[in-house]
TORFIKE-883536 format. One line per 3 residues: number of its first residue (from 1); their letters; for each residue x, z, y of C-alpha. Coordinates in Angstrom, 1 decimal. Example, Ala and Ser with C-alpha at 12.3 -4.5 7.8 and 13.67 -1.06 7.14 Angstrom:
REM residues 2
1 = as = 12.3 7.8 -4.5  13.7 7.1 -1.1
//
This chain:
REM residues 576
1 = mle = 29.4 5.7 27.7  29.5 6.0 23.9  31.6 8.6 22.7
4 = arn = 32.3 9.6 18.7  33.6 12.7 18.0  34.8 13.8 14.6
7 = icl = 32.4 11.4 12.8  32.2 12.1 9.1  29.9 11.1 6.5
10 = evd = 30.3 12.5 3.0  28.2 11.5 0.2  28.0 12.6 -3.6
13 = neg = 29.8 10.4 -6.2  28.7 11.7 -10.1  30.0 14.9 -8.6
16 = esl = 32.7 14.3 -6.6  32.4 14.3 -2.7  33.4 10.7 -1.4
19 = fll = 34.2 10.1 2.7  32.7 6.8 4.2  33.8 8.0 7.1
22 = sdv = 36.7 10.4 8.1  37.1 11.8 11.1  36.0 8.3 12.9
25 = nfc = 37.0 9.0 17.0  36.5 6.3 20.1  34.9 5.7 23.5
28 = ipr = 33.2 2.4 24.2  31.9 1.9 27.9  29.3 0.7 29.7
31 = ghf = 29.4 -3.0 29.6  31.8 -3.1 26.8  32.2 -5.8 24.0
34 = tai = 33.3 -4.3 20.9  34.1 -6.0 17.6  34.1 -3.7 14.1
37 = vgp = 36.4 -5.5 11.8  37.7 -3.9 8.3  38.2 -5.3 4.4
40 = sgc = 35.5 -4.7 2.7  34.1 -1.6 1.5  36.1 -0.3 4.9
43 = gkt = 33.1 1.2 6.0  32.3 -1.0 8.7  28.5 -1.2 8.3
46 = tll = 28.2 2.9 7.2  30.1 3.1 11.0  27.6 0.8 12.8
49 = kai = 24.3 2.8 10.9  25.7 6.3 11.8  25.6 5.1 15.6
52 = agi = 22.3 4.0 15.0  21.2 6.9 13.5  19.9 5.1 10.4
55 = kes = 22.6 7.1 8.1  23.0 10.6 9.2  26.7 11.6 9.1
58 = tsg = 28.1 14.7 7.6  30.0 16.7 10.7  30.7 15.2 14.1
61 = sff = 28.9 13.8 17.3  28.0 10.8 19.1  27.6 11.8 22.7
64 = weg = 25.6 9.0 24.7  25.5 9.3 28.9  26.6 12.9 28.5
67 = rdl = 24.2 13.9 25.7  24.8 15.2 22.5  22.5 13.0 20.2
70 = aed = 22.7 15.7 17.5  20.9 17.9 19.7  19.1 15.4 21.4
73 = sdf = 17.2 13.7 18.1  19.4 10.0 18.6  18.9 7.3 20.3
76 = epy = 15.1 6.8 21.8  13.6 3.1 20.6  14.0 1.4 24.3
79 = eig = 17.7 2.7 24.1  19.1 0.6 21.1  18.4 -2.4 19.3
82 = yvp = 19.9 -2.8 15.7  20.1 -6.4 14.6  20.6 -6.4 11.2
85 = qfs = 21.8 -8.4 8.2  18.6 -9.3 7.0  16.1 -12.0 8.5
88 = iay = 13.8 -9.7 10.7  11.4 -12.7 11.8  8.2 -14.1 9.6
91 = eel = 9.1 -17.9 8.5  5.5 -18.8 8.8  5.4 -17.8 12.7
94 = tvd = 6.9 -19.7 15.6  9.6 -18.4 17.9  7.2 -17.3 20.5
97 = env = 5.2 -16.0 18.0  7.6 -13.5 16.8  9.5 -12.9 20.2
100 = ess = 5.6 -12.0 21.3  5.0 -9.9 18.1  8.4 -7.7 18.8
103 = arl = 7.5 -7.5 22.3  4.2 -6.1 22.0  5.7 -3.9 20.0
106 = rvd = 8.1 -2.1 22.2  6.9 -2.7 25.2  4.4 -1.2 27.3
109 = agd = 3.5 -3.9 29.9  0.2 -6.0 30.7  0.3 -9.4 29.4
112 = eel = 2.0 -11.3 32.8  4.8 -8.6 32.5  5.3 -9.6 28.7
115 = dei = 5.2 -13.3 29.5  7.6 -13.1 31.6  9.8 -10.6 29.8
118 = ids = 9.4 -13.4 26.8  10.3 -16.0 29.0  13.3 -14.5 29.9
121 = vle = 14.4 -13.5 26.9  14.1 -17.1 25.3  16.0 -18.5 28.5
124 = etg = 18.8 -15.8 27.8  18.8 -16.6 24.3  18.5 -20.3 24.1
127 = lse = 15.6 -20.6 22.9  13.4 -21.7 25.4  13.2 -25.7 23.8
130 = iad = 12.8 -24.5 20.4  10.1 -21.8 21.5  7.4 -23.0 19.3
133 = rpv = 9.2 -24.2 16.2  8.6 -22.8 12.7  10.9 -20.2 12.0
136 = kll = 11.4 -21.6 8.7  12.5 -25.2 10.4  15.5 -22.8 12.4
139 = sgg = 19.0 -23.6 11.7  21.2 -20.6 10.9  22.3 -20.6 14.1
142 = qkr = 19.3 -20.0 15.8  17.7 -17.4 13.2  20.4 -15.6 14.9
145 = rla = 19.5 -16.3 18.1  16.0 -15.5 17.8  17.2 -11.6 16.0
148 = lam = 18.7 -11.0 18.9  15.7 -12.3 21.3  13.6 -10.0 19.4
151 = elv = 16.0 -7.1 19.8  16.2 -7.9 23.8  12.7 -7.6 24.9
154 = ssp = 12.8 -4.0 25.3  16.5 -4.2 27.0  18.3 -1.4 24.6
157 = ril = 21.2 0.1 26.7  23.2 -0.5 23.3  23.0 -3.4 21.3
160 = lcd = 24.6 -3.2 17.3  24.5 -6.4 15.3  25.4 -6.2 12.0
163 = evt = 27.0 -9.3 10.3  25.2 -11.9 13.0  27.7 -14.6 12.6
166 = sgl = 28.2 -14.2 8.8  27.5 -17.7 6.7  27.8 -19.7 10.2
169 = dpr = 29.6 -22.9 10.8  32.6 -22.8 13.7  30.7 -23.8 16.4
172 = ser = 27.5 -21.9 15.9  29.7 -18.7 15.3  31.4 -19.1 18.5
175 = eiv = 27.8 -19.6 20.9  26.6 -16.5 19.1  30.0 -14.6 20.1
178 = ell = 29.9 -15.7 23.4  26.3 -14.4 23.8  26.8 -11.4 22.9
181 = hql = 29.7 -11.2 25.6  27.7 -12.3 28.3  24.9 -9.7 26.9
184 = slk = 27.7 -6.7 27.8  28.1 -8.1 31.1  24.3 -7.3 31.7
187 = dgr = 23.0 -4.1 33.1  26.0 -2.3 31.8  25.0 -2.8 27.7
190 = ivi = 27.1 -1.9 25.3  27.7 -4.4 22.6  29.2 -3.9 19.3
193 = svt = 29.1 -6.2 16.4  30.3 -5.8 12.7  32.2 -8.8 11.5
196 = hsl = 34.5 -10.2 8.8  35.9 -13.2 10.9  38.9 -12.8 13.4
199 = aqm = 38.3 -15.6 15.1  36.9 -15.4 18.2  38.6 -12.0 19.2
202 = ely = 39.8 -13.2 22.0  35.8 -12.8 23.5  36.0 -9.4 22.9
205 = dsv = 36.7 -6.7 24.9  38.3 -4.3 22.3  38.5 -4.1 18.6
208 = ivm = 37.8 -1.4 16.4  39.7 -1.5 12.8  38.4 0.6 10.1
211 = vgg = 40.1 0.9 6.1  38.7 3.0 3.9  36.8 4.9 6.0
214 = nla = 39.4 5.7 9.0  39.5 4.3 11.8  43.1 2.5 11.9
217 = yhg = 43.1 0.9 15.5  41.0 0.5 18.5  41.7 -1.3 21.5
220 = spe = 42.3 -4.9 23.2  41.9 -7.7 20.7  46.2 -9.0 22.2
223 = lmv = 47.7 -5.3 21.7  45.9 -5.5 18.3  49.0 -7.9 16.2
226 = hyf = 51.5 -6.1 18.6  50.0 -2.6 16.9  50.4 -4.0 13.5
229 = get = 53.4 -5.6 14.0  52.1 -8.7 13.1  52.2 -12.3 14.8
232 = nfe = 48.3 -13.2 13.9  45.1 -11.7 12.9  44.8 -13.2 9.5
235 = evy = 47.8 -11.0 9.2  46.1 -7.6 9.8  44.2 -7.0 6.6
238 = pkl = 46.9 -7.5 4.2  49.2 -4.9 6.7  46.7 -2.6 6.0
241 = amr = 46.5 -2.3 1.9  50.3 -0.9 3.0  49.5 2.3 3.7
244 = epd = 46.7 5.1 2.8  44.3 5.0 5.2  44.7 8.2 6.4
247 = awr = 48.1 7.7 7.2  47.0 5.0 9.3  44.8 7.5 11.2
250 = qsw = 47.3 9.7 12.1  49.2 7.2 13.7  46.4 5.9 15.7
253 = lkh = 45.9 8.8 17.0  49.4 9.5 18.3  49.0 6.3 20.3
256 = rld = 45.4 5.9 21.4  45.9 7.7 24.8  47.6 4.5 26.2
259 = yyq = 45.9 2.2 24.6  42.8 3.4 25.9  44.6 3.4 29.6
262 = rle = 45.4 -0.6 29.1  41.7 -0.8 27.8  40.2 0.8 31.0
265 = kkh = 42.1 -1.1 33.3  41.0 -4.5 31.4  37.7 -3.8 31.4
268 = vqk = 37.8 -3.7 35.4  39.4 -6.8 35.5  36.3 -8.4 32.7
271 = fsa = 34.0 -7.1 35.7  35.7 -8.4 38.8  36.7 -12.0 37.1
274 = agl = 33.0 -12.5 36.8  32.0 -11.1 40.3  30.8 -8.3 39.3
277 = qpp = 30.7 -4.9 39.5  31.5 -2.4 36.9  29.2 -0.6 35.6
280 = aav = 29.0 3.3 36.7  29.0 6.4 33.9  25.4 8.1 33.9
283 = sgk = 25.1 11.8 32.8  22.6 12.8 31.2  19.0 11.5 30.7
286 = tde = 16.1 11.8 33.5  12.1 11.8 33.2  12.6 8.8 35.1
289 = dev = 14.5 7.0 32.1  11.7 7.3 29.8  10.0 4.1 29.1
292 = pqp = 6.5 4.8 27.1  5.8 3.2 24.0  3.0 0.7 23.5
295 = sfm = -0.2 2.9 22.5  -1.4 2.9 19.1  -4.2 0.5 19.2
298 = tqf = -1.9 -1.6 21.1  0.5 -2.0 17.8  -2.8 -1.8 15.1
301 = ctl = -4.0 -5.2 17.0  -0.5 -6.9 17.4  0.1 -6.3 13.8
304 = lkr = -3.6 -7.2 12.7  -3.3 -10.2 14.5  0.2 -11.0 13.1
307 = rft = -0.5 -10.8 9.1  -4.3 -12.7 9.5  -2.0 -15.3 11.5
310 = ilf = 0.5 -14.9 8.3  -2.3 -15.4 5.7  -3.9 -18.6 7.3
313 = rdr = -0.2 -20.1 7.9  0.7 -19.5 4.1  -1.0 -22.4 2.4
316 = tql = -0.1 -21.2 -0.9  -1.3 -17.8 -0.4  -4.5 -19.1 1.0
319 = mlq = -5.3 -21.1 -1.7  -5.0 -18.7 -4.1  -7.3 -16.1 -2.3
322 = vam = -9.2 -19.0 -1.8  -9.3 -20.3 -5.7  -9.5 -16.7 -7.0
325 = ivi = -12.8 -15.9 -4.8  -14.3 -19.1 -5.9  -13.4 -19.2 -9.6
328 = fpi = -13.5 -16.1 -10.6  -17.4 -16.0 -10.4  -18.0 -19.1 -11.7
331 = lva = -16.1 -17.7 -14.7  -18.4 -14.6 -14.8  -21.3 -17.2 -14.6
334 = lfs = -20.1 -19.1 -16.9  -19.5 -16.6 -20.0  -23.2 -15.2 -19.1
337 = skg = -25.2 -18.1 -19.7  -25.8 -17.0 -23.5  -26.6 -13.2 -22.5
340 = qeq = -29.1 -14.7 -20.2  -31.5 -16.2 -22.7  -31.1 -12.9 -24.6
343 = llq = -32.4 -11.4 -21.6  -35.0 -13.1 -21.3  -36.4 -12.4 -25.0
346 = ltd = -36.0 -8.7 -23.7  -37.9 -9.3 -21.1  -40.9 -10.7 -23.2
349 = tmg = -40.7 -8.4 -25.1  -41.2 -5.4 -22.7  -45.1 -5.6 -21.9
352 = sdl = -47.6 -2.5 -22.0  -47.0 -2.3 -25.7  -43.2 -3.1 -27.3
355 = aae = -43.3 -2.1 -30.6  -46.7 -4.5 -30.9  -45.5 -7.6 -29.5
358 = vqa = -42.4 -6.9 -31.8  -43.3 -7.5 -35.7  -39.7 -6.6 -37.0
361 = qqa = -37.4 -3.8 -36.6  -34.2 -5.6 -37.4  -35.7 -8.0 -35.2
364 = qae = -35.7 -5.6 -32.3  -32.2 -4.7 -32.9  -30.5 -7.5 -32.7
367 = vra = -32.3 -8.7 -29.4  -31.1 -4.8 -27.9  -27.6 -5.5 -29.5
370 = rvg = -27.6 -9.0 -28.0  -28.4 -7.8 -24.4  -26.5 -4.7 -24.0
373 = sav = -23.2 -6.4 -25.0  -24.2 -9.3 -22.5  -24.9 -7.0 -19.9
376 = sgi = -21.7 -4.7 -20.8  -19.4 -7.2 -20.9  -20.4 -9.2 -18.1
379 = imf = -20.1 -5.9 -16.0  -17.1 -5.0 -16.9  -15.9 -8.5 -16.3
382 = qvi = -16.7 -8.6 -12.6  -15.2 -5.2 -12.9  -11.6 -6.4 -14.2
385 = llg = -11.2 -10.0 -12.6  -12.1 -7.4 -9.0  -9.2 -5.4 -10.3
388 = lmg = -6.8 -8.7 -11.0  -8.1 -9.6 -7.2  -7.1 -6.3 -5.8
391 = snn = -3.7 -6.7 -7.3  -2.8 -9.9 -6.0  -3.9 -8.5 -2.6
394 = ssr = -1.6 -5.9 -2.2  1.0 -5.7 -5.0  3.5 -7.2 -2.7
397 = eia = 2.1 -6.5 0.7  4.8 -3.9 1.5  7.4 -4.5 -1.1
400 = ger = 8.1 -7.9 0.3  8.3 -7.1 3.7  10.0 -3.5 3.7
403 = lim = 12.9 -4.6 5.4  11.5 -5.5 8.4  8.7 -2.6 8.5
406 = eke = 12.0 -0.8 8.6  13.6 -2.7 11.3  9.9 -2.5 13.1
409 = kfa = 9.7 1.2 12.2  13.3 1.8 14.2  12.1 -0.2 16.7
412 = gtg = 9.0 2.2 17.8  6.3 1.0 15.8  4.0 4.1 14.6
415 = vga = 3.4 4.4 10.9  -0.3 5.1 11.9  -0.4 2.1 13.4
418 = yla = 1.0 0.0 10.7  -1.0 1.2 7.8  -3.9 1.0 9.5
421 = skl = -3.5 -2.7 9.9  -2.8 -3.1 6.5  -5.9 -1.2 5.3
424 = vfl = -8.4 -3.1 7.4  -6.6 -6.9 6.6  -7.0 -5.7 3.0
427 = svl = -10.7 -4.1 3.4  -11.8 -7.8 4.9  -10.3 -9.1 1.7
430 = vli = -12.0 -6.8 -0.3  -15.3 -6.9 1.3  -15.1 -11.1 1.0
433 = qsl = -14.2 -11.0 -2.6  -16.6 -8.1 -4.0  -19.4 -9.4 -1.9
436 = wmf = -19.1 -13.0 -3.2  -18.5 -12.2 -6.6  -22.1 -10.0 -6.5
439 = afv = -23.7 -12.8 -4.7  -22.6 -15.4 -6.8  -23.2 -13.8 -10.1
442 = qyc = -26.7 -12.1 -9.2  -27.9 -15.6 -8.3  -27.0 -17.1 -11.8
445 = wpl = -27.4 -14.2 -13.7  -30.1 -11.9 -12.0  -29.2 -8.0 -13.3
448 = rgd = -32.5 -6.2 -13.9  -31.9 -3.1 -12.0  -30.6 -1.5 -9.0
451 = vvn = -28.4 -4.2 -7.1  -27.1 -2.0 -4.6  -25.8 -0.2 -6.6
454 = hfi = -24.4 -2.9 -8.8  -22.2 -4.1 -5.3  -21.0 -0.7 -4.4
457 = fll = -19.5 0.0 -7.7  -17.7 -3.7 -7.7  -16.9 -3.2 -4.3
460 = lan = -15.0 0.4 -5.0  -13.7 -1.3 -8.3  -11.8 -3.8 -5.8
463 = aam = -11.4 -1.4 -3.1  -9.5 1.2 -5.6  -7.4 -1.4 -7.8
466 = ttm = -6.4 -2.8 -4.0  -5.1 0.6 -2.5  -3.6 1.9 -5.9
469 = clg = -1.2 -1.2 -5.9  -0.5 -1.0 -2.4  0.7 2.4 -3.0
472 = isa = 2.7 1.1 -6.1  3.9 -1.7 -3.4  4.9 1.0 -0.9
475 = nck = 7.0 3.0 -2.9  8.7 0.5 -4.7  12.2 -0.8 -3.8
478 = tpd = 11.0 -4.9 -4.6  8.4 -7.1 -4.6  9.2 -8.2 -8.2
481 = qas = 9.0 -4.3 -9.5  5.7 -3.9 -7.5  4.3 -6.9 -8.6
484 = lls = 5.2 -6.0 -12.9  3.7 -2.4 -12.0  0.7 -3.5 -10.6
487 = iyl = 0.1 -6.3 -13.7  0.5 -2.9 -16.4  -2.0 -0.7 -14.2
490 = vgf = -4.4 -3.8 -14.6  -3.9 -4.4 -18.1  -4.3 -1.2 -18.8
493 = qlp = -7.6 -1.2 -17.5  -9.8 -3.2 -19.9  -8.2 -1.6 -23.3
496 = lsg = -8.5 2.5 -21.8  -11.9 1.7 -20.4  -14.0 2.0 -23.4
499 = avl = -15.6 -1.1 -22.7  -14.4 -2.6 -25.7  -14.0 0.0 -28.5
502 = alp = -14.1 3.8 -28.2  -11.0 5.9 -27.6  -10.1 9.0 -29.7
505 = efv = -11.8 11.7 -27.6  -8.1 12.9 -26.9  -7.0 10.0 -25.5
508 = erf = -10.3 9.4 -23.7  -9.7 12.6 -21.7  -6.3 12.1 -20.7
511 = tqp = -6.9 8.1 -19.3  -10.5 7.9 -18.1  -9.6 9.8 -14.9
514 = fis = -6.9 7.4 -13.8  -9.0 4.4 -15.3  -11.3 2.9 -12.2
517 = ayw = -12.6 0.1 -14.6  -14.4 2.7 -16.3  -16.0 4.5 -14.0
520 = aws = -16.8 1.5 -12.2  -18.6 0.1 -15.5  -20.0 3.6 -16.0
523 = gsv = -21.6 3.8 -12.8  -23.0 0.9 -12.5  -24.3 0.7 -15.9
526 = ngg = -25.8 4.4 -16.2  -26.9 4.0 -12.5  -28.5 0.8 -11.5
529 = les = -29.8 -0.8 -14.7  -33.3 -0.5 -16.0  -34.3 1.9 -18.6
532 = evl = -34.9 -0.8 -21.5  -31.6 -2.4 -20.3  -29.8 0.7 -20.5
535 = kav = -31.1 1.4 -24.1  -29.9 -1.7 -25.4  -26.6 -1.1 -23.8
538 = nti = -26.4 2.1 -25.4  -26.7 0.9 -28.9  -23.8 -1.4 -28.6
541 = vqt = -21.4 0.5 -26.6  -19.9 3.9 -28.3  -18.5 5.2 -25.2
544 = sfa = -20.4 7.4 -23.2  -21.5 6.9 -19.7  -20.7 9.2 -16.5
547 = dri = -23.6 9.7 -14.2  -23.2 8.1 -11.0  -22.5 10.6 -8.4
550 = pcl = -19.1 11.7 -10.5  -18.8 7.9 -10.9  -18.7 7.4 -7.2
553 = lvl = -16.6 10.4 -6.3  -13.7 9.5 -9.1  -13.6 5.8 -7.3
556 = vlh = -13.6 7.4 -3.8  -10.6 9.7 -5.1  -8.9 6.6 -6.4
559 = vlv = -9.1 4.8 -3.3  -8.0 8.2 -1.1  -4.9 8.2 -3.8
562 = gia = -3.3 5.3 -3.1  -3.9 5.5 0.5  -1.8 8.4 0.4
565 = lty = 0.9 6.8 -1.7  0.8 4.4 1.0  1.4 6.5 3.6
568 = vgv = 4.3 8.4 2.0  5.6 4.7 0.8  5.6 3.6 4.6
571 = rrt = 6.8 6.7 6.1  9.6 7.1 3.7  13.0 5.8 5.4
574 = rwe = 14.6 3.2 2.7  16.8 0.5 4.4  18.7 -0.5 1.1
//
């Protein structure tokens, strides 16, 4: 049994207390199918989230099978299924792949057992015939069935559904409600569905009517119209507006015992009609009830495999990645063609006696200036383009799927496994991008100096921007907001690096620690170029270069800060 005792949820509204829920009390037996209805803003979804533990009540307690959830840290992931209003499936994956992913993240079982669970759930929700169909090709009703299937893989004891019938045609709506009704008959499962629609009321075992955060009625749908003194369900909502919410609550408290007695008799009749025994009440929770969660490695591998599958299925994103990897190094090579000529001239003048081979000091200075400008510019060009790649890699990575991530965390997916899968996926992209940029440009325009040092700094420049933008993505509310902030971050790299024009000293001291482009450029130039080429760069660049080791340390610190920001953002719960 699920019991609510004096549930209140209070929030601050510009200095004033606002009660979203006020002294809500109800009892729902096992195997019961309940609707929560009421006008917009009455607290339906808030109550559902309070039951789930997504919103913490200010006072009062929920009791499940004899235990106080306030003292026993809410429901375990295996005990509850929550179907939100938003889609929890990836459009690029098939029905079967989404259900399999959900099962592997929630259920600790072997492959054969998992296959049986998946097949059973698909059959139960009527999705077996379209198991291989991509989600983007499903109808609205099929997507709702898929959302239910993804929750049923762990056989939850309570299934909470938030507006799962909204936007559906009448036939699809009835099919979903009938499915939920059947699900309530299995294993004594409680199914609670929030809905605006007052159609199909006869399929529910009971109806909770909310008004202004107060419970106005909880009983059978047949007696609901009688209680409110109306002839049909549609007339109930206008009737609610005729009294204060608290008056409705007080009135219900006087009548609820009689209605609950009638509800209990009907509950027994429901299972008798289906040829089933009413589910027995369960007291407390035993060690045998504990369902182990999948290991870190299982969840990590599932998430990583899914992410790569989505990448290769999303042709637009894949083509963009390929285009950036291929075209950006070509751009660098094209702009470096003239610089190569000056670099060769500098090479020709680097004999045993450079001064003897150069007849005019003016000509020597001109060659050095051109070489310095070319080398410095090409290195910074690579750094900036890799920074742009890094931003594209991760700016929308978490913000674009935040609601799905929150849903999977709620279902038991570990924060560590989720974060690790993102870091490994992005590390592969960073390595491919940086390696190709380095190899192609080095082949077309060989850099005189320590090529390994140059590659390391290109790699760190990409990694630093990727992780910092990932941290931004993890802490932003929307993907558009994350993309905008990431673009700003990349856009400030070149002007604040000092590679083009030297900054005022007070500005430089403040900005340099945050500009990864400066440290990658400085480390690559000062730590890897031949002495003559370095002298040439120093003739044209006014900004001072940092030593190689500090540059390495700062870039590694940028990566670590980005990872830390990402962890904070992923760990934080944010449903809205």
